[in-house]
FISE-99642 format. One record per residue (C-alpha): residue in three letters; z, y, x. Coordinates in steps of 0.1 Angstrom, whole numbers, plus 5000, padded with zeros to 4 digits. Layout:
alaZYX...
// end
This chain:
met072694094235ser075694164214trp078994014214gln078293914177arg075293684185val077393574216val080193484193asn077793344164thr075893144187ser078593004206leu080192924170phe076892704163leu077092534195phe080592424189leu080592304154val077392064169phe079891934197ile081991884170leu079491664154gln078391534185glu082091384194thr082691304158ala079791134145val077091104171ala079190984202arg080190674177ile076990554168asn075890244190phe072290344204pro070490094221phe070090104257asn073190364256gly073490714237phe072491004226ser073491384231leu072791564205tyr074391884221ile072791864250ala069591834231thr070392144213leu071692364243met068392264258val066592404227leu068792704225leu068392784262ser064592764266leu064093004233glu066793284251asp065293534270arg066893584306thr070493684298gly070693454268ser070393194289leu072393244311val075393364287phe074293074265gly074092804293phe077692884306ala079392924273gly077592574262gly078392444297met081992564286ile082292354258ile080892044269asp083392064290leu086292014264ser085291654258pro088091454255ser086091174265ala084891354297ser086691254332ser084991534354pro086391854363phe086592124340gly083492374346gln081392104364trp078892104329ala079592444329leu077992504365val075192264354met074292474318thr074592794339phe072192604364ile070092524338gly070292844319tyr069093024359leu065892784362phe065192884326ser065593294329val063593254361asn060593044351arg060793214317glu057293334322thr055992974335ile057692804307gly055893034279asp056293004241phe056892644229val056992714195asp053192684192arg053192344207pro055392124196val054991804211ala054892024245phe058192184233val059891834226ile058691684258phe060291974277val063491934259cys063591554272leu062591674307ser065491954312ser068291754293ala067291474320leu067491784344ala070991874336met071991504336leu070491464367ala072191764381phe075391654365leu075791384389ile074491504419ile077191804418gly079791524406thr078691354436leu078791634460leu082391694445gly083391314454gln083791204415ala082790814414asn080090814390gly079090434387gly075990224399leu072590444407met070790214388arg073490214351asn073390654358leu069290604357ser069190394329leu071590634308ile069690924320leu066190774307ala067690644274asn068990974267ser065291124274leu063890884251trp066090884222thr066291314228phe061991244223leu062491054191phe065591244178val064191624190pro061491654163ile063691604132phe066091874137leu064292124159pro062592314129leu066392344118ile067892474149ile064692724154arg066092874117ile069592854125arg068793024158lys066893314138met069893354113leu071493414148leu069793684157thr071294024147asn068994264131arg068494454163glu067594204179arg065194034150val061994354156
// end
């Protein structure tokens, strides 16, 4: 993996993060919110190879730690997304290629975003954070999974095309 690809993909993730913070976070979704950034990051992590899922998991987690509304310690999202990237990299053969099965791919993205949010809550609890009530957090995770299931099919082809454009010539071969 080249440094150019790491920089380009990180810039793409940063642009999605800015879109999330400026537009998507301002929309009042019924039953709680939707995180376009986490869904996009899960799509990118699932399409990467072993090294890419770890690198982009860490970079994506560092970007989400920049959120002005985050009250968590800096680096907690980086730890969670690196953990998710590690799970993807270890189970890469089991995950398979979801591009041929879009419904299974959307379900996988929904479940992985829910797992990331649940891991964030568990790590926050281990660090001594007060994360709110259990039912509130579970309803937030469930609502985010529902909105992810509904919205990911809309922008999934766009993310796959952008990822292909971000590959270097050597990686496209």
